[in-house]
C-alpha positions as CSV (number, residue, x, y, z in Angstrom):
1,M,203.3,-185.3,-91.5
2,E,204.5,-181.7,-91.6
3,D,208.1,-181.8,-90.8
4,L,210.5,-183.9,-92.9
5,R,213.5,-183.5,-91.5
6,G,215.4,-186.9,-90.6
7,K,212.4,-188.9,-91.6
8,V,213.7,-192.1,-93.4
9,V,212.2,-191.9,-96.7
10,L,212.0,-195.1,-99.2
11,V,211.4,-194.7,-102.6
12,T,211.0,-197.6,-105.2
13,G,211.6,-197.5,-108.6
14,A,213.6,-194.0,-108.3
15,A,216.6,-194.7,-110.8
16,R,215.2,-192.3,-113.3
17,G,211.7,-190.1,-113.8
18,M,209.1,-189.8,-111.1
19,G,210.8,-191.9,-108.6
20,K,213.4,-189.8,-109.2
21,C,211.9,-186.5,-108.9
22,T,210.2,-187.6,-105.5
23,A,213.4,-189.0,-104.3
24,L,215.2,-185.2,-104.5
25,N,211.9,-183.3,-103.5
26,F,212.0,-185.4,-100.1
27,A,215.9,-184.6,-99.8
28,R,215.2,-181.1,-100.1
29,E,213.2,-181.3,-97.0
30,G,216.0,-182.8,-95.4
31,S,215.1,-186.5,-95.5
32,R,217.0,-189.3,-95.4
33,V,216.6,-190.5,-98.5
34,V,216.3,-194.4,-99.6
35,I,216.2,-195.4,-103.7
36,T,216.0,-198.5,-104.5
37,D,215.5,-199.8,-108.7
38,L,216.1,-202.9,-110.8
39,D,218.7,-201.0,-113.0
40,E,221.7,-200.8,-111.1
41,G,223.7,-198.6,-113.1
42,E,221.2,-195.4,-113.3
43,L,220.6,-196.0,-109.5
44,K,223.9,-195.5,-108.7
45,K,224.3,-192.5,-111.3
46,T,221.2,-191.1,-109.6
47,A,222.4,-191.7,-106.0
48,S,226.2,-190.0,-106.7
49,E,224.3,-186.8,-108.3
50,M,222.4,-186.6,-105.1
51,R,225.1,-186.7,-102.9
52,E,227.3,-184.3,-104.8
53,A,224.1,-181.7,-104.5
54,G,224.7,-182.5,-100.8
55,Y,222.1,-184.9,-99.9
56,E,222.1,-188.1,-97.7
57,V,220.9,-190.8,-99.8
58,F,221.3,-194.8,-99.7
59,S,220.8,-196.8,-102.4
60,Y,219.6,-200.6,-103.1
61,R,219.0,-202.6,-106.2
62,Q,216.0,-204.1,-105.7
63,D,213.5,-206.2,-107.9
64,V,209.9,-205.3,-106.1
65,S,208.3,-209.1,-107.6
66,D,210.5,-211.1,-105.4
67,R,208.4,-210.9,-102.4
68,A,211.6,-212.6,-99.8
69,A,214.0,-209.9,-101.4
70,C,211.5,-207.3,-100.3
71,F,211.6,-208.2,-96.7
72,K,215.3,-208.5,-97.1
73,L,215.4,-205.8,-98.2
74,V,213.5,-203.9,-95.6
75,E,215.6,-205.4,-93.1
76,Q,218.5,-204.2,-94.3
77,V,217.7,-200.4,-95.0
78,E,215.9,-200.9,-91.0
79,S,219.2,-201.9,-89.7
80,E,221.7,-199.9,-91.9
81,V,219.7,-196.1,-92.1
82,G,216.8,-196.9,-89.7
83,P,213.1,-197.3,-89.4
84,V,211.1,-196.5,-92.5
85,D,208.6,-193.5,-91.6
86,V,207.6,-193.2,-95.6
87,L,207.4,-195.7,-98.1
88,V,206.2,-193.9,-101.9
89,N,205.7,-197.6,-104.2
90,N,206.7,-195.9,-107.4
91,A,208.3,-198.6,-109.2
92,A,206.1,-199.8,-112.6
93,I,206.5,-201.3,-115.8
94,A,203.8,-201.1,-118.7
95,V,202.7,-203.4,-121.7
96,N,201.4,-202.0,-125.2
97,E,199.0,-204.9,-126.4
98,T,195.6,-206.3,-126.4
99,V,194.5,-208.4,-123.6
100,L,194.0,-211.2,-126.4
101,E,197.8,-210.7,-127.9
102,T,199.3,-210.3,-124.3
103,S,201.1,-213.2,-123.1
104,E,201.4,-215.1,-119.6
105,E,205.0,-214.0,-119.5
106,H,203.3,-210.6,-119.8
107,F,200.5,-210.8,-117.6
108,R,202.1,-212.2,-114.8
109,R,205.6,-209.5,-114.5
110,I,203.3,-206.7,-114.9
111,T,201.1,-208.1,-112.0
112,D,204.2,-208.8,-110.0
113,V,206.3,-205.5,-110.2
114,N,202.8,-202.6,-110.3
115,Y,200.4,-204.5,-108.0
116,L,202.2,-207.5,-105.8
117,G,205.4,-205.3,-105.6
118,Q,203.5,-202.8,-103.8
119,V,201.5,-204.9,-101.4
120,W,204.9,-206.7,-100.8
121,M,206.5,-203.6,-99.9
122,M,203.6,-202.6,-97.7
123,Q,203.9,-206.4,-96.0
124,A,207.3,-205.4,-95.4
125,V,206.8,-202.0,-94.1
126,V,204.1,-201.4,-92.8
127,P,203.9,-203.5,-89.7
128,G,206.8,-201.6,-88.3
129,M,204.8,-198.7,-88.9
130,V,202.0,-199.9,-86.8
131,K,204.4,-200.7,-84.2
132,R,205.5,-197.0,-83.8
133,K,202.4,-195.7,-84.6
134,S,203.2,-193.5,-87.5
135,G,204.0,-194.0,-91.1
136,H,203.1,-192.8,-94.6
137,V,202.4,-195.0,-97.7
138,V,202.1,-193.7,-101.2
139,N,201.0,-195.9,-103.6
140,M,201.6,-194.6,-107.4
141,C,198.6,-195.6,-109.2
142,S,196.8,-193.7,-112.1
143,I,193.7,-192.5,-113.4
144,A,194.2,-196.0,-115.4
145,G,193.2,-197.4,-112.4
146,K,189.9,-195.5,-112.1
147,V,189.1,-195.5,-115.7
148,A,190.5,-198.6,-118.6
149,V,191.7,-198.0,-122.4
150,P,192.5,-199.9,-125.4
151,Y,195.8,-201.5,-125.3
152,M,196.5,-201.3,-122.1
153,G,194.7,-203.7,-120.4
154,A,197.4,-205.5,-118.3
155,Y,198.4,-202.1,-116.8
156,C,194.9,-200.7,-116.4
157,A,194.2,-203.9,-114.1
158,T,197.1,-203.9,-112.0
159,K,196.1,-200.3,-111.4
160,H,192.6,-201.1,-110.7
161,A,193.7,-203.9,-108.2
162,L,196.0,-201.2,-106.7
163,V,194.0,-198.8,-106.1
164,A,191.5,-201.2,-104.1
165,I,194.4,-203.0,-101.7
166,T,195.0,-199.3,-100.6
167,D,191.5,-198.7,-100.0
168,S,191.4,-201.7,-98.0
169,I,194.3,-201.4,-96.0
170,R,193.7,-197.8,-95.0
171,M,190.5,-198.9,-93.8
172,E,191.9,-201.6,-91.9
173,L,194.5,-199.5,-90.1
174,R,192.3,-196.8,-89.4
175,G,193.3,-195.0,-85.9
176,S,196.9,-196.8,-86.1
177,G,198.2,-193.7,-87.0
178,V,199.9,-194.9,-90.3
179,N,198.2,-192.9,-93.4
180,F,198.0,-193.7,-97.1
181,T,197.8,-191.9,-100.1
182,I,196.8,-193.0,-103.6
183,V,198.4,-191.0,-106.6
184,N,196.2,-190.8,-109.7
185,P,198.9,-189.1,-112.5
186,G,196.9,-188.9,-115.9
187,Y,199.5,-188.6,-118.8
188,I,203.4,-188.5,-117.5
189,A,205.7,-187.4,-119.6
190,T,208.4,-190.0,-117.8
191,G,209.0,-192.1,-121.3
192,M,207.0,-195.0,-120.4
193,F,204.2,-194.4,-122.6
194,E,206.9,-193.2,-125.4
195,G,204.7,-192.9,-128.6
196,A,201.2,-192.6,-127.4
197,K,199.4,-189.1,-127.7
198,P,197.1,-187.4,-125.0
199,P,193.5,-186.6,-126.1
200,I,192.4,-183.5,-126.7
201,I,191.3,-182.9,-123.3
202,T,194.5,-183.2,-121.7
203,R,198.5,-183.2,-122.6
204,W,201.8,-184.3,-121.1
205,V,202.0,-183.7,-117.3
206,E,206.1,-183.3,-116.2
207,P,206.9,-186.1,-113.6
208,Q,208.0,-182.7,-111.0
209,K,204.4,-181.6,-111.3
210,V,203.0,-185.0,-109.8
211,S,206.1,-185.5,-107.4
212,D,205.1,-182.0,-106.0
213,A,201.7,-182.8,-105.5
214,L,202.7,-186.4,-103.6
215,L,205.2,-184.3,-101.1
216,V,202.0,-181.8,-100.4
217,A,200.1,-184.9,-100.1
218,V,202.4,-186.3,-97.4
219,K,202.4,-183.4,-95.4
220,R,198.9,-182.9,-95.5
221,N,197.7,-186.8,-95.1
222,Q,195.8,-186.6,-98.2
223,A,194.0,-189.7,-98.7
224,E,194.1,-189.7,-102.9
225,I,195.1,-186.7,-105.3
226,F,194.8,-186.4,-108.8
227,E,197.1,-184.7,-111.3
228,P,196.2,-183.1,-114.0
229,A,193.2,-182.7,-111.1
230,P,189.9,-181.2,-113.3
231,V,190.7,-184.0,-116.3
232,T,191.4,-186.8,-114.0
233,R,188.3,-186.5,-111.5
234,L,186.3,-185.4,-114.0
235,T,187.2,-188.7,-115.8
236,A,186.9,-190.9,-112.9
237,L,183.2,-189.8,-112.3
238,L,182.6,-190.6,-115.4
239,R,183.4,-194.2,-115.0
240,G,181.6,-194.1,-111.9
241,L,177.8,-193.4,-112.9
242,G,178.2,-197.0,-114.2
243,I,177.3,-196.1,-117.6
244,P,180.3,-197.8,-119.3
245,K,178.8,-197.5,-123.1
246,L,178.6,-193.7,-122.1
247,L,182.2,-193.4,-121.2
248,D,183.0,-195.6,-124.3
249,F,181.2,-193.0,-126.7
250,N,183.0,-189.9,-125.0
251,F,186.3,-191.9,-125.1
252,K,185.7,-192.5,-128.7
253,L,184.2,-188.4,-129.5
254,L,187.7,-187.2,-127.4
255,G,189.9,-189.3,-129.4
256,V,191.0,-191.3,-125.9
257,L,190.5,-194.9,-127.8
258,K,193.7,-194.6,-130.0
259,T,195.6,-192.6,-127.4
260,F,198.1,-195.5,-127.1
261,E,198.0,-197.0,-130.9
262,G,201.0,-195.7,-131.4
263,M,202.9,-196.3,-128.0
264,K,206.1,-198.3,-128.6
265,K,206.2,-201.9,-127.3
266,D,209.8,-201.9,-126.8
267,R,211.4,-199.0,-125.1
268,G,214.5,-199.9,-124.7
269,R,214.6,-199.9,-120.9
270,P,213.0,-200.5,-117.9
271,F,210.9,-198.0,-116.2
């Protein structure tokens, strides 16, 4: 989808961070951008900033974990703005706890937002794309969808599930005109992982860099991208060898096992 001018692009979790960067990127391309978020205050602030910059933006408060609300939102967007050409499933939360300490409430909430929320949005948006034989879905996965780390089991599980469901629907809709992109960032400096410490083999990556790569992926119809590419691809390959104890050894050697020990459990705001 090289020409994005006039296209309706819906970005979830767009009030701040990577979602905001992504919304701005599409707006600069001349797209009609729809932004959603659970944080209504920050959402209105972002929408106002974008309108002041001269961009066409529409904002809607949304909790992606509510399936009925997702369908209602998409119906409203298509009525008020137009059919969705590009869906960017970006909304997510993180829980920093051991598997045994994670409560049922936390397990269900992170699954509802990070995994099921993206599934509900695909179910609401993609049938229309199939009918029009055109569309693109971007699912914000993670290198955590390829390898797991301590203290982030619930988060990693949702990202693994999201990679799998994206692979499935891409193959199911092959030849339909609808394309899918899996985005696998590494350690992104959005505030979501405040207090964490990247291992010696990598660094914090600015969300703008990931958003730029995402935009290119949509234009080129890339099925999967990694950012930063060398480290994240190598990490995914290492796990793919099917020798988990080798992965454990390397993670210990590089300091990965302690990465999230210092991550703040309550960062005072949703991400």
